C-alpha positions as CSV (number, residue, x, y, z in Angstrom):
1,M,-29.5,121.5,66.9
2,K,-29.9,125.2,67.7
3,R,-28.9,127.9,65.2
4,V,-26.6,130.6,66.7
5,L,-25.6,133.9,65.2
6,S,-22.9,136.4,66.3
7,G,-20.9,139.2,64.6
8,L,-17.9,141.3,65.3
9,Q,-17.0,144.7,63.9
10,P,-13.6,144.9,62.2
11,S,-12.2,147.6,64.3
12,G,-8.7,146.3,64.7
13,Q,-6.5,143.3,65.5
14,L,-8.2,140.7,67.6
15,H,-6.6,140.2,71.1
16,I,-6.6,137.7,73.9
17,G,-9.6,139.5,75.5
18,N,-11.6,138.6,72.4
19,Y,-10.4,135.1,72.6
20,A,-11.0,134.5,76.3
21,G,-14.6,135.7,76.0
22,A,-16.4,135.4,72.7
23,I,-14.1,133.3,70.5
24,Q,-13.4,130.6,73.1
25,Q,-17.1,130.2,73.6
26,F,-17.7,129.9,69.9
27,L,-15.1,127.1,69.7
28,R,-17.0,125.1,72.3
29,M,-20.4,125.8,70.7
30,Q,-19.6,125.0,67.1
31,R,-19.5,121.3,67.6
32,D,-23.2,121.0,68.6
33,H,-24.8,124.2,67.2
34,E,-25.4,125.5,63.7
35,M,-23.1,128.6,63.8
36,Y,-23.3,131.8,61.7
37,I,-20.5,134.2,62.4
38,F,-20.2,137.4,60.4
39,V,-17.7,140.3,60.1
40,A,-19.8,143.4,60.5
41,S,-18.3,145.5,57.7
42,Y,-21.5,147.6,57.1
43,H,-21.5,148.6,60.8
44,A,-17.9,149.7,60.6
45,L,-18.9,152.4,58.1
46,T,-20.3,154.4,60.9
47,S,-16.8,155.3,62.0
48,S,-14.4,154.0,59.2
49,K,-12.3,156.7,57.5
50,S,-10.3,154.6,55.0
51,A,-11.5,152.1,52.4
52,S,-8.2,150.3,52.3
53,D,-8.1,150.0,56.1
54,L,-11.6,148.6,56.2
55,R,-10.8,146.0,53.5
56,L,-7.7,145.0,55.4
57,A,-9.4,144.9,58.8
58,T,-12.4,142.9,57.5
59,R,-10.2,140.3,56.0
60,Q,-7.9,140.1,59.0
61,V,-10.8,139.4,61.4
62,A,-11.8,136.5,59.1
63,V,-8.2,135.2,59.0
64,D,-7.8,135.4,62.8
65,Y,-11.2,133.7,63.5
66,L,-10.1,130.8,61.4
67,A,-6.6,130.8,63.0
68,F,-8.2,130.7,66.4
69,G,-10.0,127.5,65.4
70,L,-13.4,128.3,63.9
71,D,-14.1,125.2,61.7
72,P,-15.8,126.0,58.3
73,S,-17.3,122.5,58.4
74,H,-19.2,123.4,61.6
75,C,-19.4,127.2,61.3
76,H,-20.5,129.6,58.5
77,L,-18.1,132.6,58.5
78,Y,-19.0,135.5,56.2
79,R,-18.8,139.2,55.5
80,Q,-21.9,141.2,56.2
81,Q,-21.5,143.0,52.8
82,D,-21.9,139.6,51.1
83,V,-25.5,139.2,52.3
84,P,-27.4,142.1,50.7
85,E,-30.7,140.9,52.0
86,V,-29.7,142.3,55.4
87,T,-29.9,145.9,54.2
88,E,-33.3,145.3,52.6
89,L,-34.6,143.8,55.9
90,A,-33.2,146.8,57.7
91,W,-35.4,149.1,55.7
92,L,-38.5,147.0,56.2
93,L,-37.8,147.0,60.0
94,A,-37.1,150.7,60.0
95,C,-40.5,151.3,58.6
96,V,-42.2,149.9,61.7
97,C,-39.6,151.3,64.2
98,P,-40.8,154.3,66.3
99,T,-38.1,157.0,66.6
100,S,-38.5,156.8,70.4
101,L,-37.0,153.3,70.3
102,M,-33.8,154.7,68.7
103,E,-33.7,157.6,71.1
104,K,-33.4,155.1,74.0
105,G,-30.2,153.7,72.5
106,V,-27.5,153.8,75.2
107,A,-24.7,152.7,72.9
108,F,-25.4,155.6,70.6
109,K,-25.3,158.1,73.4
110,D,-22.1,156.6,74.8
111,K,-20.3,156.6,71.5
112,V,-21.3,160.2,70.8
113,A,-20.2,161.2,74.3
114,N,-16.8,159.6,73.5
115,G,-16.3,161.7,70.4
116,L,-17.9,159.8,67.5
117,A,-19.8,161.8,64.9
118,A,-23.6,161.6,65.4
119,N,-24.4,160.3,61.9
120,I,-27.7,158.5,61.0
121,G,-25.9,155.2,60.5
122,L,-24.7,155.3,64.1
123,Y,-28.2,156.3,65.3
124,T,-30.0,153.5,63.5
125,Y,-27.2,150.9,64.2
126,P,-29.7,148.7,66.2
127,I,-32.0,148.4,63.2
128,L,-29.2,147.1,61.0
129,Q,-28.1,144.8,63.8
130,A,-31.7,143.5,64.1
131,A,-31.7,142.7,60.4
132,D,-28.4,140.9,60.8
133,I,-29.9,138.7,63.5
134,L,-33.3,138.1,62.0
135,S,-32.0,137.4,58.5
136,V,-30.8,133.9,59.4
137,D,-33.7,133.1,61.8
138,P,-31.5,132.1,64.8
139,D,-32.5,130.5,68.0
140,L,-29.8,132.1,70.1
141,V,-27.6,135.1,70.0
142,P,-24.6,135.2,72.4
143,V,-23.8,138.9,73.4
144,G,-21.6,140.9,75.6
145,R,-23.5,142.7,78.4
146,D,-23.1,146.0,76.5
147,Q,-25.2,144.6,73.6
148,V,-28.2,143.4,75.6
149,Q,-30.2,146.4,74.8
150,N,-29.7,146.1,71.1
151,I,-30.8,142.5,71.2
152,E,-33.9,143.5,73.0
153,I,-34.5,146.1,70.4
154,A,-34.2,143.4,67.7
155,R,-36.8,141.3,69.5
156,D,-39.1,144.4,69.8
157,L,-38.8,145.2,66.1
158,A,-39.5,141.6,65.1
159,A,-42.6,141.6,67.2
160,K,-43.7,145.0,65.9
161,F,-43.2,143.8,62.3
162,N,-45.2,140.6,62.9
163,R,-48.1,142.6,64.4
164,H,-47.9,145.1,61.6
165,V,-48.4,142.5,58.9
166,D,-50.5,140.2,61.1
167,A,-48.2,137.2,60.4
168,E,-45.4,135.4,62.2
169,I,-42.6,136.4,59.8
170,F,-39.7,136.7,62.3
171,R,-38.8,134.4,65.1
172,L,-37.9,136.2,68.3
173,P,-34.4,134.9,69.2
174,E,-33.2,134.2,72.7
175,Y,-30.0,135.7,73.9
176,R,-27.3,134.7,76.3
177,V,-24.8,137.0,77.9
178,R,-21.4,135.8,76.9
179,E,-18.7,134.8,79.3
180,D,-16.6,137.8,78.3
181,A,-18.9,139.8,80.5
182,A,-16.2,139.2,83.1
183,M,-13.4,141.8,82.5
184,V,-10.1,140.6,81.0
185,P,-7.6,143.4,81.9
186,G,-5.1,144.9,79.5
187,V,-1.5,145.6,80.2
188,D,-2.4,148.7,82.2
189,G,-5.0,147.0,84.4
190,K,-8.0,148.6,82.7
191,K,-10.4,146.5,80.6
192,M,-8.6,145.1,77.6
193,S,-9.8,147.2,74.6
194,K,-8.4,148.4,71.3
195,S,-9.7,151.9,72.1
196,Y,-7.4,151.9,75.2
197,G,-4.4,150.7,73.3
198,N,-3.7,148.1,76.1
199,T,-4.3,144.9,74.3
200,I,-2.1,141.8,73.9
201,D,-2.0,140.4,70.4
202,P,-1.2,136.7,70.5
203,F,0.0,136.8,66.9
204,M,2.8,139.3,67.6
205,E,6.4,138.3,66.7
206,E,7.7,136.3,69.7
207,K,10.2,138.9,70.9
208,A,7.7,141.8,70.7
209,L,5.1,139.7,72.5
210,R,7.4,139.0,75.4
211,K,8.3,142.7,75.6
212,R,4.6,143.5,75.7
213,I,3.9,141.1,78.5
214,M,6.9,142.3,80.5
215,G,5.4,145.8,80.3
216,I,2.3,144.8,82.3
217,T,1.7,147.3,85.2
218,T,2.1,145.9,88.7
219,D,2.5,147.2,92.2
220,S,5.8,147.7,94.0
221,K,5.9,144.5,96.0
222,G,9.3,142.7,95.8
223,V,10.3,139.1,95.3
224,D,10.2,138.2,99.0
225,D,6.7,139.8,99.6
226,A,3.6,137.6,99.6
227,K,1.1,138.8,97.0
228,E,-2.6,138.5,96.4
229,P,-3.1,136.8,93.0
230,E,-6.8,137.9,92.4
231,T,-5.8,141.6,92.5
232,C,-2.9,141.2,90.1
233,T,-3.3,142.0,86.4
234,I,-0.8,139.3,85.3
235,Y,-2.7,136.6,87.3
236,Q,-6.1,137.8,86.0
237,I,-5.0,137.5,82.4
238,Y,-3.5,134.0,83.1
239,A,-6.7,132.8,84.8
240,A,-8.9,134.1,82.0
241,L,-6.9,132.1,79.4
242,A,-6.2,128.9,81.4
243,G,-9.3,128.9,83.6
244,T,-9.5,129.4,87.3
245,Q,-9.8,125.6,88.0
246,D,-6.7,124.7,85.8
247,H,-3.9,123.2,87.9
248,R,-1.5,125.6,86.3
249,T,-3.5,128.5,87.5
250,Q,-3.8,127.1,91.0
251,M,-0.1,126.5,91.2
252,L,0.6,130.0,90.1
253,A,-1.8,131.3,92.8
254,D,0.1,129.3,95.4
255,R,3.4,130.8,94.3
256,Y,1.9,134.3,94.6
257,R,1.0,133.8,98.2
258,S,4.4,132.5,99.1
259,P,7.7,134.5,99.3
260,G,10.2,134.0,96.5
261,M,8.2,134.9,93.3
262,G,8.6,138.3,91.7
263,Y,6.3,139.8,89.1
264,G,9.0,139.1,86.5
265,H,8.5,135.4,87.1
266,A,4.7,135.7,86.8
267,K,5.1,137.5,83.5
268,Q,7.4,134.8,82.2
269,E,4.7,132.2,83.2
270,L,2.1,134.2,81.3
271,F,4.3,134.5,78.2
272,E,4.9,130.7,78.2
273,L,1.2,130.1,78.6
274,I,0.3,132.3,75.7
275,M,2.9,130.7,73.5
276,D,1.6,127.3,74.5
277,I,-2.1,128.1,74.0
278,F,-1.7,130.0,70.8
279,G,1.1,128.0,69.2
280,P,-1.3,126.1,66.9
281,A,-3.2,129.4,66.1
282,R,0.0,131.2,65.2
283,A,1.0,128.4,62.8
284,K,-2.5,128.3,61.3
285,R,-2.5,132.0,60.8
286,A,0.8,131.9,58.9
287,E,-0.6,129.2,56.6
288,L,-3.7,131.3,55.9
289,M,-1.7,134.4,55.2
290,A,0.5,132.4,52.8
291,H,-2.6,130.9,51.0
292,P,-5.3,133.6,50.7
293,T,-7.5,131.5,48.5
294,L,-8.3,129.3,51.5
295,V,-9.9,132.3,53.2
296,D,-11.7,133.4,50.1
297,D,-13.3,129.9,49.8
298,V,-14.4,129.9,53.4
299,L,-16.0,133.4,53.1
300,R,-17.7,132.5,49.8
301,A,-19.2,129.3,51.3
302,G,-20.3,131.1,54.4
303,A,-22.0,133.9,52.5
304,K,-23.8,131.3,50.3
305,A,-25.2,129.5,53.4
306,A,-26.2,132.8,55.1
307,R,-27.9,134.1,51.9
308,E,-29.9,130.9,51.6
309,K,-31.4,131.6,55.0
310,A,-31.8,135.3,54.4
311,Q,-33.5,135.0,51.0
312,V,-36.2,132.8,52.5
313,V,-36.8,135.3,55.4
314,T,-36.7,138.3,53.1
315,A,-39.1,136.8,50.6
316,K,-41.6,136.2,53.4
317,A,-41.2,139.7,54.7
318,R,-41.5,141.3,51.3
319,E,-44.7,139.4,50.5
320,A,-46.2,140.3,53.9
321,C,-45.6,144.0,53.2
322,G,-47.2,143.8,49.7
323,L,-43.9,144.0,47.7
């Protein structure tokens, strides 16, 4: 059974773009992989302004992961802050990391170009990410395409450290580009992203959710005009959730290509699909919000499992360095 690690920064409410990509894949993988999923609270400090907001967002990500269907009996869910060995490993890796490796970081340059302050935490973000990964000695790390460079940096740092101490301390994990590399559009047709404010939150109150979906941008074609489904935002979101081969998606595509279906009809179809797919998740989330100790227990157990792995790795790394 392969060990898999992934993390998500608590930067806001999870949305159906997160689900259609990373989360849906995790749900499939958790049955036959040893999964470690963490909420990247340390990483959030590079841009977080409010302690209360960070606490709330960190917990909400954990609640939503569980509501979506991550199973604690198959998946270890934990907060990054609860595995302190990660920050020690980050220092050990930093001491073998050439500054030129950080200067190549595309993600840092992009974020600064978009207005984030150029602090050292943001600059050395890939080192901490490498420590996150290497701490639990995973076989595989699923990533979005924008994170491939950081995983390659993690592999480089692991190899550099091993050469530096002349011992095989860190395993070089493989990575797989996640299925969310395909864009899930938001209500404005751009990539669904919290930073664009165009997301669809499947946990919204029902009336507000329907209003959000009815606000999806479309062209001006009327009810009696044939339409091309693949170029329509409504259909693209529907297909991302149901799957392109699902009979419901194929029936919707046929209706697009025939006169008699307006965009209002398609939006209603999408609303009903979302309510159908996320009905169990909405009920589970309400239960978790009403019983917070359930979440506390999951995070405590997840951190314990992650620390057991991290302590072994860190002990080997310390000894190899002479500490």
